[in-house]
C-alpha positions in Angstrom: 88.1 -62.8 92.5 85.1 -63.8 90.3 82.3 -66.2 91.4 81.5 -67.4 94.9 84.5 -68.0 97.2 85.4 -71.6 97.9 85.3 -70.7 101.6 84.2 -67.5 103.3 84.4 -66.9 107.1 82.7 -63.7 108.1 82.8 -61.9 111.4 84.0 -65.0 113.3 84.3 -64.6 117.0 85.3 -67.2 119.6 85.6 -67.1 123.4 87.4 -69.6 125.7 86.1 -68.5 129.1 87.1 -64.9 129.5 89.7 -65.0 126.7 88.5 -63.9 123.3 90.5 -65.8 120.7 88.8 -64.3 117.6 87.3 -60.9 117.3 85.2 -60.6 114.2 87.8 -62.3 111.9 87.2 -62.6 108.1 88.9 -65.0 105.8 88.0 -65.5 102.1 89.5 -68.4 100.1 89.0 -68.2 96.3 88.9 -71.2 93.9 92.2 -71.9 92.4 94.4 -70.0 95.0 96.8 -70.6 97.8 96.0 -68.2 100.6 98.5 -67.9 103.5 97.3 -67.3 107.0 99.9 -65.6 109.3 100.1 -64.5 112.9 101.9 -65.1 116.2 101.3 -68.2 118.3 98.0 -67.6 120.0 96.8 -65.1 117.3 93.8 -67.3 116.5 95.0 -68.9 113.2 94.4 -72.6 114.2 91.2 -71.7 116.0 89.9 -70.1 112.8 90.8 -73.1 110.7 89.3 -75.5 113.3 86.1 -73.5 112.9 86.3 -73.9 109.2 86.8 -77.6 109.6 83.9 -78.2 112.0 86.2 -79.0 115.0 85.1 -75.9 116.9 81.8 -74.0 117.0 82.1 -70.2 116.7 80.4 -67.9 119.1 79.5 -65.5 116.3 79.8 -65.1 112.5 78.9 -67.1 109.4 80.5 -69.8 107.3 79.9 -70.1 103.6 81.2 -72.9 101.4 80.9 -72.2 97.7 78.5 -69.4 98.5 76.1 -71.4 100.6 75.8 -70.6 104.3 76.3 -73.7 106.5 76.7 -74.8 110.1 79.4 -77.4 110.6 78.8 -79.7 113.6 81.8 -82.0 113.0 84.8 -82.6 110.7 82.6 -85.2 108.9 80.3 -82.4 107.9 83.3 -80.4 106.5 84.6 -83.5 104.7 81.2 -84.1 103.1 81.4 -80.6 101.7 84.9 -81.1 100.3 87.2 -79.9 103.0 90.3 -81.7 104.2 92.7 -80.6 106.9 96.4 -81.3 107.9 96.8 -80.5 111.6 99.9 -79.0 113.2 100.3 -82.3 115.2 100.1 -85.8 113.9 96.7 -87.5 114.1 97.6 -90.9 112.7 97.3 -93.9 115.0 100.8 -95.4 115.5 99.7 -99.0 116.1 97.9 -99.1 112.7 99.4 -99.4 109.2 99.6 -96.6 106.7 96.8 -98.1 104.7 94.6 -98.5 107.7 95.1 -94.9 108.7 94.2 -93.7 105.2 91.0 -95.9 105.4 90.1 -94.3 108.7 90.5 -90.8 107.3 88.2 -91.7 104.4 85.5 -92.9 106.7 82.6 -95.3 105.9 82.5 -94.3 102.2 86.0 -95.7 101.9 85.0 -99.3 102.6 87.5 -101.7 104.1 91.1 -100.7 104.6 93.8 -102.4 102.6 94.7 -102.5 98.9 91.8 -100.3 97.9 93.2 -97.5 100.0 96.7 -98.2 98.6 95.4 -97.6 95.1 93.4 -94.5 96.2 96.4 -93.0 97.9 98.5 -93.6 94.8 95.9 -92.0 92.5 95.5 -89.0 94.8 99.2 -88.3 95.3 101.6 -90.9 94.0 104.6 -88.6 94.8 103.8 -88.4 98.4 103.2 -92.1 98.7 106.8 -92.8 97.6 108.5 -94.2 100.7 105.2 -94.9 102.4 104.8 -98.7 102.7 101.1 -99.3 102.9 101.7 -102.2 105.3 104.1 -100.4 107.6 103.1 -99.5 111.1 102.9 -95.7 111.5 104.8 -95.6 114.8 107.9 -96.9 112.9 107.8 -94.1 110.3 110.2 -91.1 110.4 108.8 -87.7 111.2 108.9 -86.6 107.6 107.0 -89.7 106.4 104.4 -89.3 109.1 103.8 -85.7 108.0 103.6 -86.9 104.4 100.9 -89.4 105.5 98.9 -86.6 107.1 98.8 -84.8 103.7 97.8 -88.0 101.9 95.0 -88.6 104.4 93.6 -85.1 103.8 93.7 -85.4 100.1 92.4 -89.0 100.3 89.0 -87.8 101.5 88.4 -86.3 98.1 89.0 -82.7 99.3 88.9 -79.7 96.9 89.6 -77.3 99.8 92.7 -78.0 101.8 93.4 -76.4 105.2 97.1 -76.9 106.1 98.3 -76.0 109.6 102.2 -75.8 109.5 102.6 -78.7 107.0 106.2 -78.0 106.3 107.4 -77.7 109.9 109.3 -81.0 110.0 110.2 -81.3 106.3 113.7 -81.0 104.8 114.3 -78.1 102.3 113.8 -80.3 99.2 110.7 -81.8 100.7 109.3 -78.3 101.4 109.9 -77.4 97.8 108.0 -80.5 96.7 105.1 -79.7 99.0 104.9 -76.1 97.8 104.9 -77.3 94.2 102.1 -79.8 95.1 100.0 -77.0 96.6 100.5 -74.8 93.5 99.6 -77.7 91.2 96.5 -78.5 93.4 95.4 -74.8 93.1 96.1 -74.6 89.4 93.8 -77.7 88.9 91.0 -75.8 90.6 91.5 -76.6 94.2 91.9 -74.1 97.1 94.5 -74.1 99.8 94.6 -72.2 103.1 98.1 -72.4 104.4 99.1 -71.6 108.0 102.8 -71.0 108.1 105.4 -69.0 110.1 108.0 -69.2 107.3 107.6 -66.0 105.4 109.7 -67.3 102.4 106.9 -69.9 101.9 104.3 -67.2 101.5 106.2 -65.6 98.7 107.1 -69.0 97.1 103.5 -70.4 97.0 100.8 -68.0 98.1 98.6 -65.7 95.9 97.0 -63.8 98.8 97.8 -63.4 102.5 95.8 -62.7 105.7 97.4 -61.7 109.0 95.8 -62.2 112.4 97.0 -60.4 115.5 95.3 -61.0 118.9 92.3 -62.5 117.0 91.9 -59.4 114.7 92.7 -59.3 111.0 95.4 -56.7 110.5 96.2 -57.3 106.8 94.6 -59.1 103.9 95.3 -58.9 100.2 97.6 -59.9 97.4 101.1 -61.1 98.3 102.4 -59.0 95.4 103.7 -55.7 96.9 104.4 -57.2 100.3 107.8 -57.8 101.9 108.9 -60.0 104.8 109.3 -56.8 106.8 105.7 -55.6 106.1 104.2 -59.0 106.9 106.3 -59.3 110.1 105.1 -55.8 111.2 101.5 -56.8 110.6 102.0 -59.9 112.7 103.8 -58.4 115.7 104.2 -54.7 115.3 107.5 -52.9 114.7 110.6 -54.9 115.6 110.8 -58.7 115.8 112.8 -59.0 118.9 115.4 -61.1 117.1 119.1 -60.6 117.1 120.2 -59.0 113.9 123.6 -60.6 113.7 122.3 -64.2 114.1 125.5 -65.2 115.9 126.1 -66.9 119.2 128.4 -65.4 121.9 132.0 -66.2 121.4 133.7 -68.8 123.6 135.8 -66.0 125.0 132.6 -64.2 126.2 131.5 -67.5 127.8 134.8 -67.9 129.6 134.5 -64.5 131.0 131.2 -65.7 132.5 133.0 -68.2 134.6 133.0 -71.6 132.8 136.2 -73.4 132.0 135.4 -74.7 128.5 136.1 -78.3 129.4 134.8 -81.2 127.2 131.4 -82.4 128.3 130.2 -84.4 125.2 132.2 -86.8 123.1 131.0 -88.1 119.7 133.7 -90.4 118.4 136.8 -88.1 118.1 134.7 -84.9 118.3 134.6 -83.1 121.6 131.9 -80.5 122.5 132.9 -78.2 125.3 131.0 -76.3 128.0 129.7 -73.0 126.7 129.6 -74.1 123.1 126.4 -73.9 120.9 126.8 -76.7 118.4 124.4 -77.3 115.5 123.5 -80.6 113.9 122.6 -80.7 110.2 121.2 -83.8 108.6 118.6 -85.0 106.1 115.8 -86.9 107.8 116.6 -90.6 108.6 120.4 -90.3 108.7 120.8 -91.1 112.4 120.4 -87.7 114.0 117.4 -88.8 116.1 119.4 -91.7 117.5 122.5 -89.6 118.2 120.5 -86.9 120.1 118.9 -89.5 122.3 122.2 -91.2 122.9 123.7 -87.8 124.1 120.6 -87.3 126.3 121.1 -90.7 127.9 117.9 -92.1 126.5 119.7 -94.6 124.3 123.2 -96.1 123.9 125.5 -95.6 121.0 129.2 -96.6 120.8 131.6 -93.7 121.2 128.9 -91.3 122.4 129.0 -89.9 126.0 127.9 -86.8 127.9 128.5 -85.4 131.4 125.4 -85.5 133.5 123.1 -83.8 134.1 121.7 -83.6 130.6 118.3 -82.0 129.7 116.5 -83.0 126.5 113.9 -81.0 124.5 112.2 -83.4 122.1 110.8 -82.3 118.7 107.2 -83.3 119.4 106.1 -81.3 122.4 102.6 -82.8 122.6 103.6 -86.5 122.7 107.2 -86.5 124.0 107.6 -83.2 125.8 104.4 -82.7 127.7 101.4 -84.6 128.9 98.7 -82.2 127.6 96.1 -83.2 130.1 98.3 -82.2 133.0 98.8 -78.7 134.3 101.9 -76.6 133.8 103.0 -77.2 137.4 102.5 -81.0 137.0 104.5 -81.0 133.7 107.3 -79.0 135.4 107.5 -81.6 138.1 107.4 -84.4 135.6 110.6 -86.4 135.8 111.9 -84.2 138.7 110.1 -85.7 141.6 113.4 -85.7 143.6 114.1 -82.0 143.1 114.8 -80.5 146.5 112.7 -77.5 145.5 109.5 -79.5 146.0 110.6 -83.0 147.2 109.8 -83.7 150.8 110.9 -87.3 151.3 108.3 -89.5 149.6 105.9 -86.5 149.3 105.7 -83.6 146.9 105.1 -80.0 148.1 102.7 -79.0 145.5 102.5 -75.4 146.9 106.2 -75.1 146.3 105.9 -76.7 142.8 103.1 -74.3 141.8 105.0 -71.3 143.1 108.0 -72.3 141.0 105.8 -72.9 137.9 104.4 -69.4 138.5 107.9 -68.1 138.5 108.7 -69.8 135.2 105.5 -68.5 133.7 106.6 -65.0 134.5 110.3 -65.3 133.5 109.6 -67.1 130.2 106.6 -65.0 129.3 104.2 -68.0 129.1 100.7 -66.8 128.3 98.6 -68.8 130.8 96.1 -68.1 133.6 98.3 -69.7 136.1 100.3 -72.9 137.1 97.1 -75.0 137.1 96.4 -74.2 133.4 96.3 -77.5 131.4 99.1 -77.7 128.9 96.6 -78.7 126.2 95.0 -75.3 126.3 98.2 -73.4 125.6 99.3 -72.3 122.1 102.1 -74.2 120.5 104.6 -71.5 121.3 103.6 -71.4 124.9 103.8 -75.2 125.2 107.3 -75.0 123.8 108.2 -72.4 126.4 107.0 -74.7 129.1 109.3 -77.5 127.8 112.2 -75.2 127.4 111.7 -73.6 130.9 111.5 -77.1 132.5 114.7 -78.2 130.8 116.7 -75.1 131.8 115.3 -75.1 135.3 117.1 -78.4 135.9 120.4 -76.6 135.5 122.0 -79.2 133.1 125.6 -79.3 132.0 124.4 -80.3 128.5 121.2 -79.2 126.8 120.0 -81.2 123.7 117.3 -79.5 121.6 115.6 -81.3 118.8 113.7 -78.9 116.4 113.1 -76.5 119.3 111.3 -73.9 117.1 109.0 -76.3 115.1 105.8 -74.5 114.4 106.7 -71.3 116.2 106.2 -67.8 115.0 108.9 -65.1 114.5 108.7 -63.7 118.0 108.6 -67.1 119.7 111.5 -68.4 117.5 113.6 -65.4 118.4 112.9 -65.9 122.1 113.8 -69.6 122.0 117.0 -68.7 120.1 118.0 -66.2 122.7 117.3 -68.6 125.6 119.6 -71.1 123.9 122.3 -68.5 123.5 121.9 -67.5 127.1 122.3 -71.1 128.2 125.6 -71.4 126.2 126.8 -68.1 127.7 126.0 -69.5 131.2 128.3 -72.5 130.5 126.0 -75.2 129.2 127.0 -77.2 126.1 124.0 -76.6 123.9 123.4 -79.0 121.0 120.6 -78.1 118.5 119.2 -80.1 115.6 116.8 -78.4 113.2 115.4 -79.5 109.9 115.8 -75.9 108.9 119.4 -75.6 107.8 119.3 -71.8 107.9 118.3 -72.0 111.6 121.3 -74.3 112.3 123.7 -71.9 110.5 122.2 -68.9 112.2 122.5 -70.3 115.7 125.6 -72.5 115.8 129.3 -71.6 116.2 130.1 -75.1 115.1 128.2 -77.4 112.8 128.3 -81.2 112.8 126.9 -82.9 109.8 125.4 -86.5 109.8 125.3 -88.6 106.7 124.4 -92.2 106.8 125.0 -92.2 110.6 128.6 -90.8 110.2 129.4 -87.6 111.9 131.8 -85.0 110.5 132.4 -81.4 111.3 131.9 -78.6 108.7 134.8 -76.2 108.3 134.5 -72.9 110.3 132.3 -70.4 108.4 131.0 -73.1 106.0 128.0 -71.8 104.0 124.6 -73.3 103.1 125.8 -74.9 99.9 128.8 -76.7 101.4 126.9 -77.9 104.5 124.0 -79.0 102.2 126.3 -81.0 100.0 127.8 -82.7 103.1 124.3 -83.6 104.3 123.8 -85.3 100.9 127.2 -87.0 101.0 128.5 -85.3 97.9 131.1 -83.1 99.7 133.6 -83.8 102.4 134.8 -81.2 104.9 137.9 -79.4 103.7 
């Protein structure tokens, strides 16, 4: 690496009360490179990038941008020095239009919002603007388009250094490929990209170098060349990933031995889903899967769709649909279950009982928190998802609907969620899982339903990635 680094973080430390999130971490981003940042949930990756973007003040260490030491007091300071960031969770304002959100991201130097921003966005990234109507309200966009808008906003500030926190988590495979190609092109044109990801194939597809954090300490840094998925996973979590090697759900016969009768509990047209089955949903964004999942969960109506109550729902956005971040773990566990006999006392709630139960869930699900009164907003993404999953399973549903349940989770947390879903199916629940990651659907599910243009069909038993992918695109029919 010749010349001054685009961004150099040296000896960065950060405390949150008695918890040390970063312990003298170093991260060096060179001009013209894509540098992947890996680590488990809670390892300190997002904290490190938030420090680089002026969102969080470090307790120790130095920040240098293009060789010059600086103190960043806000994201505006970082933007003025050419940094842009795409956050793990959406930051756009749903009530505003695409153009207005782009204008807000640019700040005062962007002038009024409107057609000027439209042209700017098209010049910055015309490919990503495809499908983004400048006059459309953001709350009406699909998840994939909202993520695309986040990237446009970051580039629209004129950034030459991009900090990307799980940018591909909600994108379809073809969209991921486009994003990785964009990052490579941006770097080849002289820009610099720091990429937080949990998807190891993305590291090998796009990154030049990689840094791994574990418990706030750098355990590996260097060229991607010579690394393997196994070596990176070991640097992240130590030996063993805790994941099942066979990637298969329990057989229906195993479930019947556990005591459930395999009766139909969900009907989608002529398709029945039985108790104890783990069924995957595969679809390209915008083909009706969101509406179908909510119809099964009883949150919307759809002709021909029914499910036996009770049904528990795990939404894909844990921070806006799954949790109220400002509330504690105990309060989020009680949310929507005020009549649960475990804490309901007539018109009153027994908060001591609710906190005790939340403490039990914290222990049994391995949630890293100081206690049941911990605000959900202070938890890592993986631990927030564990709270959502624990609450859903604690309601003892007959049907569990999970929408992108491992979005943004690391290898270990993903494996834990997968095993919880398998356990739920073995216990007799009908488990229905949708994921934008087709490989995850194929790994988890014993049956795969494919949605194309709101029509649901079932893939043949043992169907592989190519056939299911073609069915998602409408170019193949089940045999």
